[in-house]
N, C-alpha and C positions, 0 to 999 in steps of 0.2 A: 637647756638652761644649766649654767655652771653650778655644780654641786658645792654647797657651803653651809655655814651656820644659818644664813637667812632662809635657805631652802628647807632645812630641817624645822626651823621655827614656823614657817608657813604651814608645813604639814602638821606639826604638833598642835597648831591652833584649831584644828578640826575637832569639834566636840564629839562627833561620831567616832572618829578614829581613836580618840582617847578612851571612850567607853568600850569600844571593841578591844582595845589593848588591855583594859582591866579585866574584861571577860576572858581574854586569852591568857592572862596571867593566872586566873583562877583555874582554867582548864589544864594548863601545864603544871600548876601546883599539884592538882589531884593526880595527874598522870605520874609525876616523878615522886610524889609521896607514897603512892600506892602501887601501881603496876610495876615500877622499876625499883622500888625500895622495900616496902613493907608487906606487900602481898607475898613475896617469897619468904619473908620472915614468918608471916602468919601460917603459910603452908607448912613450913618446917615445924611450927609449934603444934600442928594437928597431926604430925607424923608422916607428912608426904616425903617420899624419897627424893634425892637431889635431881634425878632425871625427870621426875614428874613436875618439879618446880620449874625446870626449863621448858617443859611442854606447856605449862600454864601461861608463861610469858609469851611463848610463840603463838599460842591460841589467841591471846589478847591482841597481839599485833596483827594477826591474820584477820580477826574480827574488825579491827580498826581499818584495815585495808578495804574490807568489804563495805564498811560504813562510808568511806570516801566514794566508793562506786555507786552506792544507792543514794547519796546525798542529792544529786541533781533531780532525781525523781521525787524525793521528799519535798525539796524546795519548790518544785513546780506545782506540787499539789497544795502545800499549805503556806508557802511564803517563807522568807528568811527568818523573820522574828519568831514565828511558831516553831520552825525547824531548830533554831538555836535554843530557845527556851525549853522546848520539849526534850531535846537531847540532853540538856543540863539536868532536867528532872530525872531522866533515865539514868544518867551517870551517877547522880547523887544517891538515888535509891539503891542502885547496884552496889555502890561503894559502902553504904551503911549496912547492906545485907551481908557483906563479907563477914561481919561479926557473928552471924547466925550459922555460918558453915562449920560443921564439926567433922566433915569428911572432905575428900578432894573433889568429889563430883559437883556439889553445889558451888564450890569455889570456881570450877571451870565455867559453870553457868553464869555466875555473877560477873566474872571477868569477860566472858563473851559478850554479855549485854553491855557492860561498861565500854568495852572496846568498840562495839558498833556505834554507840553514842559519841565516843571520842572521835571516831572517823568522820561522822557527819559534822560535828562541830569544827574540826580542823578545816574541812573543805568549805563549809558555809562561811566561816569567819574570814578566811583568806579571800573568798569570792567577793564578799561585801567590801572588803578593803579595796580590792582591785576595781570593783564596779563603781564605787563612789568617789574615788580619788580623782583629782584634776589630772587629765591624761598625761601632761608633761611632767607631773610629779608622782606618777603611779609607782615607779620603782622605788622612789624615796619613801613613799607611804608604806609600801610593803616591807621595806627594810626597817622602818621605824616600828611597825607592828611586831615584826619578828624579834627585834632587839628588846622591845618592851616585854613580850611574853617570856623572854629569857629570864626575867625576874622570877617567874613562877618555877622555871626549871631549877634555878638555884635555891629558891626558898623552900620548895617542897620537901626534899630530903632533910634539909636542916631543921625546919620546924617539926617535921614528923619525928625526927630523932629525939628532939626535946620532949615532945608529947609522949613518945613511947617510954622514955625514962621517967616521966612524971606520972600522969594518969594511967598509962599503960598502953598496950598494943591496940586494944579496941578503940581507944581515944583517937588514934591516928585516923581511923576510918570515919569516926563521928565528926572530927574537925574537918576532914576533907569533904564530907557530905554537907556540912554547914556552909562551907565555902561555895559549894555547888548551888546551895539554896540562895546565898547572897547574890551571886552573879546571875542566877535565874531572874531574880527581881530586877536587876539592872537591865537584863535583856528585855524583859517585859515592858519597861518604860522607855526603851530606846527605839527611836524611829528608824526602821530599816526598809530597804526595798522590798516590795511585795514578792516579786518573782524575778527570774533572770531576764524577763522581758521588759521590766520597768527601768 
């Protein structure tokens, strides 16, 4: 089918895709507000050397990679909705817990847990988009989803910076955890495939 505005309109008319896109925006907001923007700032504020800050980011990304690997096993056991909602709870809790870290070690722990959750979410959400799209519109649906979650990529550092300048650094993590809570509720009320077999 020729690609054009009508194709995008048909894809965007899917209520499930729109809900998944909102969840994706939330997930990317958290990632880019915290892992890539203000976790390094927080680490520096508790006295972490620059090299350690780099290690924390690498550890978070490594955990996210591990999360994508274990995602199929989790989904097969509990289904997509529970995997997505559960991972959002994990990410939100780990994000809020950053504010309790007063040394580098607990920061590694929180970011490892958050990274695992993020990896599961990335894999699960993309899989649902691919699984539920009309076959001939699958590529368009995936492109639409990725362009929509780009909103979170852009908004995360911007909003986090405003919050850090206002309520303070801890506020960045509380706001991000609140967003995780909001999209968790959306995930809970969204009908998703049970497993990869459905």
